[in-house]
C-alpha positions in Angstrom: 94.8 50.4 98.4 98.5 51.2 98.9 100.5 51.6 95.8 102.7 48.7 95.3 100.3 46.3 97.0 99.6 43.0 95.1 96.0 44.1 94.3 97.2 47.2 92.4 100.0 45.3 90.6 97.5 42.7 89.4 95.1 45.3 87.8 97.8 47.0 85.8 98.1 44.0 83.3 94.4 43.7 83.2 94.0 47.5 82.3 96.8 47.1 79.7 95.0 44.0 78.1 91.7 45.8 78.1 93.0 49.0 76.6 95.0 47.1 73.8 92.0 44.7 73.0 89.5 47.7 73.0 91.8 49.7 70.7 91.8 46.9 68.2 88.1 46.7 68.4 87.7 50.5 67.9 90.0 50.1 64.6 87.8 47.4 63.4 84.5 49.3 64.0 86.1 52.3 62.2 86.8 50.0 59.2 83.3 48.7 59.3 81.8 52.3 59.4 83.8 53.2 56.2 81.9 50.6 54.5 83.3 47.3 53.1 82.4 44.8 50.7 80.1 42.1 52.2 82.8 39.4 52.3 85.4 41.7 53.9 82.8 43.1 56.4 81.8 39.6 57.3 85.6 38.8 58.1 85.9 41.9 60.1 82.7 41.0 62.2 84.1 37.6 63.0 87.5 39.2 64.1 85.7 41.8 66.1 83.5 39.0 67.8 86.7 37.0 68.7 88.3 40.3 70.2 85.2 40.8 72.2 85.6 37.4 73.6 89.4 38.2 74.3 88.4 41.4 76.1 86.2 39.4 78.4 89.1 36.8 79.0 91.5 39.6 80.1 90.4 39.1 83.7 91.6 35.5 83.8 94.5 35.8 81.4 95.8 39.4 81.1 98.9 38.5 79.2 97.1 36.5 76.5 96.9 39.7 74.1 100.7 39.8 73.9 100.7 37.0 71.4 99.0 39.4 68.9 101.7 42.0 69.2 
């Protein structure tokens, strides 16, 4: 692929989306690893599951993560 081609330009937002969402998942995993109370841990797990769904959606809508910033 040639730099500046549409295929390369489209992959940049997808990479940014995946990197951002994966970073948030890693932070939640670290919080869970520290050990939280059961109610807090349950909320963190639900949030992590939503982020994993969002990570899968990065291909279709790579700019969706910006609403979280």
